[in-house]
Structures are given as C-alpha cells and as structure tokens.
C-alpha positions in Angstrom: 47.1 57.0 15.8 44.9 55.9 12.9 44.4 52.5 14.6 43.1 54.3 17.7 40.8 56.4 15.7 39.5 53.3 13.9 38.9 51.5 17.2 37.1 54.5 18.6 35.1 54.8 15.4 34.0 51.2 15.6 33.0 51.5 19.2 31.2 54.8 18.8 29.4 53.8 15.6 27.9 50.7 17.1 26.5 52.6 20.1 25.3 55.7 18.4 22.5 56.7 16.1 23.0 55.8 12.5 21.1 58.8 10.9 20.4 62.5 11.5 18.6 65.2 9.8 20.2 68.3 8.2 19.1 71.3 6.1 20.5 71.4 2.6 21.4 74.5 0.5 17.8 74.9 -0.6 16.4 74.9 2.9 15.0 71.3 2.7 15.4 68.9 5.6 17.3 65.8 4.4 18.0 62.5 6.1 21.7 61.7 6.4 23.3 58.3 7.1 26.4 58.3 9.2 29.3 56.4 7.7 32.1 57.3 10.2 32.4 59.3 13.4 35.8 60.2 15.0 37.6 62.9 16.9 41.0 64.4 15.9 43.3 65.2 18.8 45.1 67.9 16.7 41.9 70.0 16.4 40.0 68.9 19.5 36.9 68.5 17.2 34.5 65.7 16.5 33.9 64.8 12.9 31.2 62.9 10.9 31.4 61.5 7.4 28.0 60.9 6.0 25.8 60.4 2.9 22.5 61.9 2.1 19.7 59.3 2.0 18.5 60.2 -1.4 18.6 58.2 -4.7 20.0 61.2 -6.6 23.1 61.5 -4.3 23.9 57.8 -3.8 27.4 57.2 -2.7 28.6 60.8 -2.4 30.4 61.4 0.9 30.3 64.6 2.9 32.2 65.6 6.0 31.7 68.1 8.8 32.7 68.8 12.4 29.8 68.5 14.8 28.5 69.3 18.2 27.1 66.3 20.0 23.7 66.3 21.7 23.0 65.0 25.2 21.7 61.7 23.7 24.9 61.1 21.6 23.3 62.3 18.4 24.5 65.1 16.1 23.1 68.5 17.2 24.8 70.9 14.9 27.1 70.6 11.9 30.0 73.0 11.1 32.0 73.2 7.9 35.6 72.0 7.6 37.6 75.1 8.0 41.1 74.3 6.6 42.8 72.3 3.9 44.8 70.6 6.7 41.6 69.3 8.3 40.4 68.0 4.9 43.7 66.2 4.4 43.5 64.5 7.8 39.8 63.5 7.3 40.6 62.1 3.8 43.5 60.0 5.3 41.3 58.5 7.9 38.5 57.7 5.5 40.9 56.1 3.0 42.4 53.9 5.7 39.1 52.8 7.1 37.7 51.9 3.6 40.6 49.6 2.9 
C-alpha cells in the first residue's frame, strides 16, 4: 500500500501546483511549499505535507487534510483529527524520506 501511495504521490506532485497560501494563527497570509500529497484509503481524505516559505520556520513540516480546487490546487485545509491519522501520515512521510 505504501508503494501505491508513493507512486501516486510522485505522479500527483509533478502535475500539481507546488505552493499554496494559508492563513497562520495571527491572521497573516503565508506561502506554503508542498512537500507531499497523498490520499489514505482508510479515511477517504486527501492530505498534504508542507513547509512554510519563511526563513524562521525552515525545515519544519506540517500536515493537514485538504479539499482540492477545480484546478487541482488546495482550496481549504482541515486539521488532522485523530492520533491514528497522525500515525499513518508519519509512517508515509518516513518511508518517502528514506
């Protein structure tokens, strides 16, 4: 299954937008760089792992589920809801980064 996710990720990442804009905790719009995109069959949700394009937060990874826009971009982010989701996301990211 992880191999399928990886292959989907590679295909999707090369065809999709590499950045999106989000609002941070202070209400500021920040540019985010997409590291990985994938869908988990178990949850039926799409996920994005990203970093904030900002020198002060270099290298820190964030994850969220998302709703896709008509053009394949990220329209809206949603928080990860359960510890189980976090574990699955962490597993996938660890395997991809090897």
